[in-house]
N, C-alpha and C positions, 0 to 999 in steps of 0.2 A: 629630419639631416640625415646624409649620407654619408658612414665613417671612408676618408680617401682610402686604410691601409686595409681595414677586415672586410670593408664594404657590404655593412650591416647598416639598417636605417634606424636613428634612435631620436633621441628626445636629449635639447637642450637644458642642462642646467647653471650653466652660466650665459648671458651671451656671446660670451668672446669661445666657445667651447671649439675644438676643428675634430677633437677625435670621442670614440664611444668609452674609452677607456682610457685608466694608465697606462698601460699595459701596450695598446697601439699610441699617446703620446708616446714614451718611450721606445717604442720601434719608431718613427716619424724622428725623433731627435737622432738616431743614429744610423737612418738612411741618410739626415741631412748631413749627416759627418759634423756631429754639433763637438764632438771635442777632438778630433783634425780638424772643424774651420780654429778653435781655440787656438794650438799649436804652434798654427799658419799667420794669427793673427800676434802672434809675443813673438814673429819672426820677421815680420817685416822693419822695415831699417825708420817708418819715426818711430813704433816701438822702444825702438831697440836705443833710438838717441833721446826717450822720457824717463828711460830706467835708469841711461849712464845718467840723466841730468839729476834725478832727484837724488840717486845715491852723491852725489859728489855736492850735494846743496848744502853750504856752511849751517841751517834750518837744522836739515835733519841730521846732522853734524852734534849741535848743541844738546839736542833732544837724546841723541845716544849718551852724550857722555855725561847729562843732566843724570840718565838713568841709573848708568852704570852699578858696578857694584863697585866698593872700593877695596886697595890691596886687604884689607881686615877680613874681608866679605859682608859686611856690614853697609847698607843698603843707603846709599851716598841724601837721596831725596824719593819720598812716596810719594806713588801719584795717586792716592785719595787725601783727603783732606786731616790731618788730623791734628788731634784737641791736646791741649796746651801740656806739657809735661808736668806729670801726677795730679791732674784732672782728672776726676770720673765722668763720664759718659750716662744717658740713661742707662742703655741698652748693660752696661758693664756694671750699674748697679742692681737692674734690674735682676742679671745674671746672679751676681754675686749673692740676691735677698732669697734668691733659688737655694741657692748651693746650703745656704743655712738653715733654711728651714728645712730644707733634706734634713741636713745633718741634727737639728733641733740646739743649735749653738744660740741661747739664746746673747750672753757676749759679744759675738761673731756680729749677730743681726746688730745688737747695738750701735757697734762701731760702725759700719756702715750705714743707718741710718742716720748717725752725727756725720759722716764725709759727704751722703748726699748733698744734707742741708746745708754744708759749708760751700757745697759746689752748688749752690743755688738750683737743685736741684727738689722738687713734689717726691718727697721721701714717703708720702703714705700712701699716692698714687702707685708709685714704682713698687711698694712692696706689697700693696694690692692688687696687682696685676703679675706678680711673679704667684702668689697665693692661688691666682687663679687660673695661671699656666701649669699650676701642679696635678690643684685637681682636675685639667681637663686631660694633663697625661695620662695620668688614674683611673681616671672614666674611661679614655682610646684605652687603656690595656683593658682592662677588663670587657671593652665591646667586642677586642679581636679572639678573647677565649667566649664572651657568648656564643659569637659567630661559628668558635670550632663544636664547640659542642652542640651548635642548634642542626649543624652538617653533620657530626656522628648523629645525633637524634633523627635525621629522617634516612640518613643510612638505611638504619636498623627499622623502622617501617611505624608504623602511627601506635599498636598497642605494644609493643616492643620498647616502641620509643619513652613512652612514658614509663615503662616498669624500672630502664636505667637512669630517667633523669629522679624518680624515687627513692632507688638505689643510692645513685650519687649525694641526693638528699642526708639520707640519713648514714652513708660512712660520711660525714661533713666536707666532699668537695667540693663541695658549691658556697662561696663563703652569702654575708647578707646582699652585699655592693655587688658580685654576679651573676646572684638571685632577680639583684632591683632590673638587672640589664637585659636579662633575660626575657622578664615581663615584659620589659619596653618593649624588646622587639616580636616579644608573639605576639 
């Protein structure tokens, strides 16, 4: 097919493709007067009438009042479904379990476990999910560090890279977990 803008021949990727590239497509848009046409449409009497009707509609005013802020600045009504006051959600319980595990606070974990059970949540499952999430975060951090080390070793080259890796092992810069990730990647 022939492009109408640059007069180059090209093969269609999609059945309704008209131009050879996105550059030609954007040139055609501006040649057609794309943005200007939208401005002209907004000036039409029918569109202005529609806007006035929409702005004056009672339904829009009700919605605006419903979601506006009160004098104290506290939202009157939230747009999302909230749980009952004081009730724990699965996501909140999982996040609290993560905090407790990271702080290694057994009493806090016990309180969250009991609260989750009181709110009819599967506390054991949520605890396992939080623990798995923490492990994956740690693994991700080690992976990032391992990729940085690999990049540095590749810049040094084959033999010098091996010597640098040996020096890092002897100096204790590589933890066993980091070394494990390095071996997985290599």
